[in-house]
TIMIDO-931012 format. One line per 10 residues: their letters; for each residue x, y, z of C-alpha. Coordinates in nm, 2 decimals, m for minus. Layout:
N
a = X,Y,Z ~ ...
***
This chain:
423
mlqiqqiken = 0.00,0.00,0.00 ~ 0.13,0.34,m0.09 ~ 0.20,0.58,0.19 ~ 0.01,0.91,0.22 ~ 0.33,1.11,0.28 ~ 0.48,0.95,m0.03 ~ 0.18,1.07,m0.24 ~ 0.18,1.42,m0.09 ~ 0.55,1.48,m0.14 ~ 0.55,1.32,m0.49
kaatieglnr = 0.21,1.40,m0.63 ~ 0.31,1.44,m1.00 ~ 0.54,1.13,m0.99 ~ 0.26,0.93,m0.82 ~ 0.01,1.02,m1.10 ~ 0.27,0.94,m1.36 ~ 0.36,0.61,m1.21 ~ m0.01,0.51,m1.18 ~ m0.06,0.60,m1.54 ~ 0.23,0.37,m1.64
kyfknaeevv = 0.05,0.09,m1.45 ~ m0.26,0.18,m1.65 ~ m0.46,0.27,m1.34 ~ m0.78,0.44,m1.44 ~ m0.85,0.80,m1.34 ~ m0.52,0.83,m1.16 ~ m0.53,1.21,m1.12 ~ m0.88,1.21,m0.99 ~ m0.81,0.93,m0.74 ~ m0.49,1.10,m0.61
eqilgldekr = m0.69,1.43,m0.57 ~ m0.95,1.24,m0.38 ~ m0.69,1.09,m0.15 ~ m0.53,1.42,m0.08 ~ m0.87,1.58,m0.02 ~ m0.97,1.31,0.23 ~ m0.63,1.34,0.40 ~ m0.67,1.72,0.43 ~ m1.02,1.68,0.59 ~ m0.88,1.41,0.82
retqveldnt = m0.60,1.62,0.94 ~ m0.83,1.93,0.99 ~ m1.07,1.71,1.19 ~ m0.79,1.57,1.40 ~ m0.67,1.92,1.48 ~ m1.02,2.03,1.58 ~ m1.07,1.71,1.79 ~ m0.74,1.77,1.97 ~ m0.82,2.13,2.04 ~ m1.17,2.04,2.16
laksnalake = m1.04,1.77,2.40 ~ m0.77,2.00,2.52 ~ m1.02,2.28,2.60 ~ m1.25,2.03,2.77 ~ m0.97,1.90,2.98 ~ m0.86,2.25,3.08 ~ m1.21,2.35,3.18 ~ m1.25,2.03,3.38 ~ m0.94,2.12,3.58 ~ m1.08,2.48,3.64
igglmkagkk = m1.42,2.37,3.77 ~ m1.28,2.24,4.10 ~ m1.09,2.57,4.16 ~ m1.40,2.78,4.08 ~ m1.61,2.58,4.33 ~ m1.35,2.62,4.60 ~ m1.34,2.99,4.53 ~ m1.72,3.01,4.57 ~ m1.77,3.10,4.21 ~ m2.06,2.86,4.16
eeaeaakaet = m2.22,3.03,3.86 ~ m1.89,3.03,3.67 ~ m1.83,2.67,3.77 ~ m2.18,2.57,3.64 ~ m2.11,2.76,3.31 ~ m1.79,2.57,3.28 ~ m1.96,2.24,3.34 ~ m2.22,2.33,3.07 ~ m1.95,2.42,2.82 ~ m1.76,2.10,2.91
gtlkvrskel = m2.08,1.90,2.83 ~ m2.11,2.08,2.49 ~ m1.74,2.01,2.42 ~ m1.78,1.64,2.50 ~ m2.07,1.61,2.26 ~ m1.87,1.78,1.99 ~ m1.57,1.56,2.05 ~ m1.78,1.25,2.01 ~ m1.91,1.39,1.68 ~ m1.56,1.47,1.56
eevlktlese = m1.44,1.12,1.66 ~ m1.72,0.97,1.44 ~ m1.63,1.20,1.15 ~ m1.26,1.11,1.19 ~ m1.34,0.74,1.19 ~ m1.55,0.78,0.87 ~ m1.28,0.98,0.70 ~ m1.00,0.73,0.79 ~ m1.22,0.45,0.66 ~ m1.29,0.62,0.34
lyevlvtlpn = m0.92,0.71,0.29 ~ m0.81,0.35,0.36 ~ m1.07,0.21,0.12 ~ m0.93,0.43,m0.16 ~ m0.57,0.37,m0.08 ~ m0.59,m0.01,m0.10 ~ m0.71,0.02,m0.46 ~ m0.38,0.18,m0.57 ~ m0.12,m0.05,m0.72 ~ 0.25,m0.01,m0.65
lphssvpagk = 0.44,0.25,m0.85 ~ 0.68,0.12,m1.11 ~ 1.05,0.17,m1.07 ~ 1.21,0.43,m1.31 ~ 1.37,0.16,m1.52 ~ 1.03,m0.01,m1.60 ~ 0.96,0.04,m1.97 ~ 0.64,0.19,m2.10 ~ 0.38,m0.04,m2.25 ~ 0.06,m0.23,m2.18
tpeenevvle = 0.10,m0.58,m2.33 ~ 0.35,m0.86,m2.30 ~ 0.48,m0.78,m2.65 ~ 0.61,m0.45,m2.51 ~ 0.83,m0.61,m2.24 ~ 1.20,m0.55,m2.27 ~ 1.43,m0.84,m2.35 ~ 1.73,m0.80,m2.12 ~ 1.93,m1.10,m2.24 ~ 1.91,m1.44,m2.41
sgvipnlpeg = 2.12,m1.74,m2.32 ~ 2.17,m2.09,m2.45 ~ 2.12,m2.27,m2.77 ~ 1.77,m2.36,m2.91 ~ 1.78,m2.73,m2.99 ~ 1.71,m2.87,m3.34 ~ 1.46,m3.15,m3.26 ~ 1.46,m3.47,m3.46 ~ 1.19,m3.54,m3.72 ~ 0.87,m3.65,m3.57
svphwdlikk = 0.92,m3.45,m3.24 ~ 0.59,m3.36,m3.06 ~ 0.48,m3.13,m2.78 ~ 0.48,m3.25,m2.42 ~ 0.11,m3.33,m2.41 ~ 0.18,m3.60,m2.67 ~ 0.50,m3.71,m2.50 ~ 0.33,m3.77,m2.16 ~ 0.07,m3.99,m2.32 ~ 0.34,m4.18,m2.51
ydiidfelgn = 0.54,m4.26,m2.20 ~ 0.25,m4.27,m1.96 ~ 0.40,m4.03,m1.71 ~ 0.13,m3.77,m1.66 ~ m0.25,m3.84,m1.68 ~ m0.48,m3.54,m1.73 ~ m0.79,m3.75,m1.78 ~ m0.74,m3.92,m1.45 ~ m0.69,m3.59,m1.28 ~ m1.01,m3.46,m1.44
kitgagfpvy = m1.19,m3.77,m1.31 ~ m1.07,m3.71,m0.96 ~ m1.10,m3.33,m0.94 ~ m1.14,m3.15,m1.27 ~ m0.95,m2.99,m1.56 ~ m0.61,m2.85,m1.47 ~ m0.53,m3.11,m1.19 ~ m0.30,m3.37,m1.35 ~ m0.18,m3.70,m1.19 ~ 0.19,m3.76,m1.21
kgkgariqra = 0.28,m4.13,m1.24 ~ 0.60,m4.34,m1.23 ~ 0.89,m4.15,m1.37 ~ 0.67,m3.84,m1.41 ~ 0.62,m3.84,m1.03 ~ 0.99,m3.90,m0.97 ~ 1.11,m3.62,m1.19 ~ 0.87,m3.39,m1.01 ~ 1.03,m3.49,m0.67 ~ 1.37,m3.46,m0.83
linffldeai = 1.31,m3.10,m0.95 ~ 1.17,m3.00,m0.61 ~ 1.47,m3.14,m0.42 ~ 1.72,m2.99,m0.68 ~ 1.56,m2.64,m0.66 ~ 1.55,m2.65,m0.28 ~ 1.92,m2.76,m0.26 ~ 2.01,m2.48,m0.50 ~ 1.83,m2.23,m0.27 ~ 1.99,m2.36,0.05
nagymevqpp = 2.34,m2.35,m0.11 ~ 2.27,m1.98,m0.20 ~ 2.20,m1.90,0.16 ~ 1.83,m1.93,0.19 ~ 1.67,m2.09,0.49 ~ 1.42,m2.36,0.40 ~ 1.07,m2.32,0.56 ~ 0.76,m2.53,0.51 ~ 0.46,m2.30,0.55 ~ 0.08,m2.37,0.56
ilinkesgfg = m0.09,m2.38,0.23 ~ m0.41,m2.22,0.36 ~ m0.41,m1.85,0.46 ~ m0.65,m1.61,0.63 ~ m0.77,m1.28,0.48 ~ m0.51,m1.08,0.68 ~ m0.23,m1.27,0.50 ~ m0.39,m1.23,0.16 ~ m0.42,m0.86,0.22 ~ m0.06,m0.83,0.35
tgqlpdkdgq = 0.10,m0.94,0.03 ~ m0.16,m0.78,m0.20 ~ m0.35,m1.08,m0.33 ~ m0.66,m0.95,m0.15 ~ m0.87,m0.77,m0.26 ~ m0.70,m0.75,m0.60 ~ m0.69,m1.13,m0.69 ~ m0.99,m1.24,m0.49 ~ m1.16,m1.40,m0.79 ~ m0.85,m1.60,m0.88
myhatvddlf = m0.81,m1.77,m0.55 ~ m0.98,m2.09,m0.42 ~ m1.18,m1.99,m0.11 ~ m1.27,m2.23,0.17 ~ m1.58,m2.04,0.27 ~ m1.68,m2.24,0.59 ~ m1.35,m2.14,0.76 ~ m1.30,m1.82,0.55 ~ m0.95,m1.94,0.44 ~ m0.78,m1.93,0.10
liptaevpit = m0.56,m2.18,m0.08 ~ m0.23,m2.01,m0.15 ~ m0.15,m1.90,m0.51 ~ 0.22,m1.90,m0.42 ~ 0.44,m1.97,m0.12 ~ 0.53,m1.59,m0.12 ~ 0.21,m1.53,0.07 ~ 0.26,m1.74,0.39 ~ 0.64,m1.69,0.39 ~ 0.63,m1.31,0.37
nmyrdvilqe = 0.34,m1.31,0.63 ~ 0.57,m1.47,0.88 ~ 0.70,m1.12,0.93 ~ 0.36,m0.94,0.95 ~ 0.35,m0.70,1.25 ~ 0.72,m0.76,1.31 ~ 0.99,m0.50,1.40 ~ 1.33,m0.64,1.30 ~ 1.67,m0.53,1.42 ~ 1.92,m0.41,1.16
selpiknagy = 2.15,m0.70,1.26 ~ 1.88,m0.95,1.15 ~ 1.89,m0.84,0.79 ~ 1.89,m0.96,0.52 ~ 1.64,m1.23,0.56 ~ 1.64,m1.50,0.30 ~ 1.38,m1.78,0.30 ~ 1.29,m2.05,0.06 ~ 1.00,m2.29,0.06 ~ 0.83,m2.56,m0.15
tpcfrreags = 0.45,m2.57,m0.17 ~ 0.18,m2.68,m0.40 ~ 0.01,m2.37,m0.54 ~ m0.36,m2.32,m0.64 ~ m0.50,m2.07,m0.90 ~ m0.84,m2.07,m1.04 ~ m0.71,m1.90,m1.36 ~ m1.07,m1.79,m1.44 ~ m1.11,m1.70,m1.81 ~ m0.80,m1.89,m1.93
wgahvrglnr = m0.84,m2.10,m2.24 ~ m0.69,m2.18,m2.58 ~ m0.38,m2.36,m2.71 ~ m0.14,m2.15,m2.50 ~ m0.27,m2.31,m2.18 ~ m0.27,m2.67,m2.31 ~ m0.11,m2.95,m2.11 ~ 0.13,m2.82,m1.85 ~ 0.13,m2.47,m1.98 ~ m0.13,m2.36,m1.72
lhqfdkieiv = m0.27,m2.56,m1.43 ~ m0.50,m2.50,m1.14 ~ m0.26,m2.69,m0.90 ~ 0.12,m2.70,m0.95 ~ 0.44,m2.72,m0.75 ~ 0.68,m2.43,m0.70 ~ 0.98,m2.33,m0.49 ~ 0.97,m1.97,m0.39 ~ 1.25,m1.75,m0.26 ~ 1.16,m1.46,m0.04
riekpensya = 1.39,m1.18,0.08 ~ 1.35,m0.89,0.33 ~ 1.61,m0.62,0.27 ~ 1.71,m0.27,0.38 ~ 1.58,m0.03,0.11 ~ 1.93,0.07,m0.01 ~ 2.01,m0.30,m0.07 ~ 1.70,m0.43,m0.24 ~ 1.78,m0.37,m0.60 ~ 2.12,m0.54,m0.57
aleemshhvq = 1.93,m0.83,m0.41 ~ 1.69,m0.84,m0.70 ~ 1.97,m0.88,m0.95 ~ 2.12,m1.15,m0.73 ~ 1.78,m1.33,m0.73 ~ 1.77,m1.30,m1.11 ~ 2.11,m1.45,m1.14 ~ 2.02,m1.73,m0.90 ~ 1.73,m1.84,m1.12 ~ 1.94,m1.80,m1.44
gilqklelpy = 2.21,m2.03,m1.28 ~ 1.95,m2.30,m1.23 ~ 1.83,m2.28,m1.59 ~ 2.19,m2.30,m1.71 ~ 2.25,m2.61,m1.50 ~ 1.93,m2.76,m1.66 ~ 2.09,m2.67,m2.00 ~ 1.77,m2.49,m2.11 ~ 1.77,m2.19,m2.35 ~ 1.62,m1.89,m2.17
rvlrlcggdm = 1.57,m1.52,m2.19 ~ 1.52,m1.25,m1.93 ~ 1.25,m0.99,m1.97 ~ 1.20,m0.66,m1.78 ~ 0.82,m0.62,m1.77 ~ 0.65,m0.31,m1.89 ~ 0.42,m0.11,m1.66 ~ 0.10,m0.26,m1.80 ~ 0.22,m0.62,m1.77 ~ 0.34,m0.60,m1.41
sftsaltydm = 0.16,m0.73,m1.11 ~ m0.05,m0.50,m0.88 ~ 0.21,m0.50,m0.61 ~ 0.54,m0.50,m0.80 ~ 0.78,m0.20,m0.85 ~ 1.01,m0.40,m1.09 ~ 0.97,m0.75,m1.22 ~ 1.20,m0.97,m1.43 ~ 1.04,m1.27,m1.60 ~ 1.25,m1.57,m1.71
etysaaqgrw = 1.13,m1.77,m2.00 ~ 1.25,m2.10,m2.14 ~ 1.22,m2.18,m2.51 ~ 1.00,m2.47,m2.59 ~ 1.14,m2.61,m2.92 ~ 0.84,m2.84,m2.98 ~ 0.58,m2.56,m2.93 ~ 0.81,m2.30,m3.10 ~ 0.74,m2.05,m2.83 ~ 0.88,m1.90,m2.51
levssvsnfe = 0.73,m2.01,m2.18 ~ 0.74,m1.81,m1.86 ~ 0.89,m2.02,m1.58 ~ 0.98,m1.75,m1.32 ~ 0.92,m1.40,m1.20 ~ 1.14,m1.22,m0.96 ~ 1.01,m0.89,m0.82 ~ 1.09,m0.61,m0.58 ~ 0.79,m0.47,m0.40 ~ 0.98,m0.19,m0.23
tyqanrlklr = 0.78,m0.08,0.08 ~ 0.44,m0.16,m0.08 ~ 0.39,m0.50,0.10 ~ 0.58,m0.39,0.41 ~ 0.34,m0.10,0.46 ~ 0.04,m0.35,0.45 ~ 0.23,m0.59,0.67 ~ 0.35,m0.33,0.92 ~ 0.70,m0.48,0.86 ~ 0.97,m0.25,0.99
mktegksqll = 1.33,m0.22,1.10 ~ 1.44,m0.05,1.42 ~ 1.75,0.16,1.38 ~ 1.89,0.44,1.60 ~ 1.57,0.44,1.80 ~ 1.35,0.49,1.49 ~ 1.15,0.25,1.28 ~ 1.13,0.24,0.90 ~ 0.96,0.02,0.64 ~ 1.16,m0.25,0.48
htlngsalal = 1.16,m0.38,0.12 ~ 1.02,m0.72,0.03 ~ 1.12,m0.93,m0.27 ~ 1.03,m1.27,m0.40 ~ 1.09,m1.50,m0.70 ~ 1.00,m1.84,m0.84 ~ 1.30,m2.06,m0.82 ~ 1.13,m2.24,m0.99 ~ 0.78,m2.33,m1.09 ~ 0.77,m2.69,m1.21
prilatilen = 0.51,m2.73,m1.49 ~ 0.66,m2.53,m1.77 ~ 1.01,m2.63,m1.67 ~ 0.91,m2.99,m1.70 ~ 0.73,m2.92,m2.03 ~ 1.05,m2.77,m2.17 ~ 1.27,m3.05,m2.04 ~ 1.05,m3.31,m2.20 ~ 1.02,m3.14,m2.53 ~ 1.38,m3.02,m2.58
nqtpegikip = 1.54,m3.35,m2.47 ~ 1.33,m3.59,m2.68 ~ 1.52,m3.83,m2.90 ~ 1.41,m4.14,m3.10 ~ 1.52,m4.35,m2.81 ~ 1.33,m4.16,m2.54 ~ 1.36,m3.84,m2.33 ~ 1.71,m3.77,m2.19 ~ 1.72,m3.63,m1.84 ~ 1.95,m3.33,m1.78
kvlvpycgfd = 2.28,m3.44,m1.62 ~ 2.23,m3.23,m1.31 ~ 1.90,m3.41,m1.24 ~ 2.02,m3.77,m1.28 ~ 2.14,m3.81,m0.92 ~ 1.80,m3.68,m0.80 ~ 1.60,m3.90,m1.04 ~ 1.79,m4.22,m1.03 ~ 1.75,m4.26,m1.40 ~ 1.89,m4.08,m1.71
mis = 1.62,m4.16,m1.97 ~ 1.24,m4.18,m1.99 ~ 1.17,m4.45,m2.25
***
């Protein structure tokens, strides 16, 4: 959530940033916020003065009575009664103004970093780099949705029977390579200094709000209505919320956590060839890395996270590229996001497999996550990234490594899988 002071001191920059995020009626909403804040502060001043005057009169009444000035004391009592009524009215007005201000503030997305390119669609994202060699597949090569049937390693029809579309069943070597990828990704994170955690996969509304999924992504989340809990869309949510309402000491920073969870997304409105097979699922596995940093260190941390993900892709021998997302393609909460995409040779297209983002103080303000330094507290910066999401990584591995003899397993995964070929 943006801070009022930030908006007041940087009004023009706030409007410009909201416009780059394609937020509707940015100028009108900012003016509304500043107007409500002005009324709130005026009301607070009047309330403080009213209470001060009432308290001063209350102290005078005893002295007037002792001095025998009964009429003046009675007049003071009457005025005190009037002031108490007025103070209650002002408290109600203040409560309403604060509620109205809050309701408008939570609708604002985070402001984009100055390096974020202009644009509204994925086609306008900036390609930062490309790495690796796109393989030339043998004749007769097919996409992963045909390969999984050929080798009987993933069953979408069985998943549909058990649950519904988008919930596959992994079988045999398909299940083992999933487990291998999870363990490999976690080991890579631990070796990079991240502490492994295993968080709950159900969250409450406070957690959803803290990281910005609620109310923005309410319709995309699975809601367990009886208990009013939500299935997590990513481990970012429970891991970051470990630090909600926490004041950290400077010596505790940086904080680096990593966790594996299943993730659940309704993906309402998604259809077509681009979401076929493993390209988009309602349930999938992912390893998330989460960092809490001092503001001056967060962008160096973001670059480090990007290189961490790239290092994993290099070890998997997958061709990939890094994109800097444009304002219109970024998430509600992000200030700067890098997407990593692998090239699917069988599909002839790039597939997003990771996003790493810096949220600056946006989530921390919602979470009330601060650092205490020199007797003062300040908001921290939060970051997270997929390291990595499994479905499209698996799709690319299957497609890019297919041979007439079977599917070769990347060398780095063989010790985790216990086999070097799916045949």
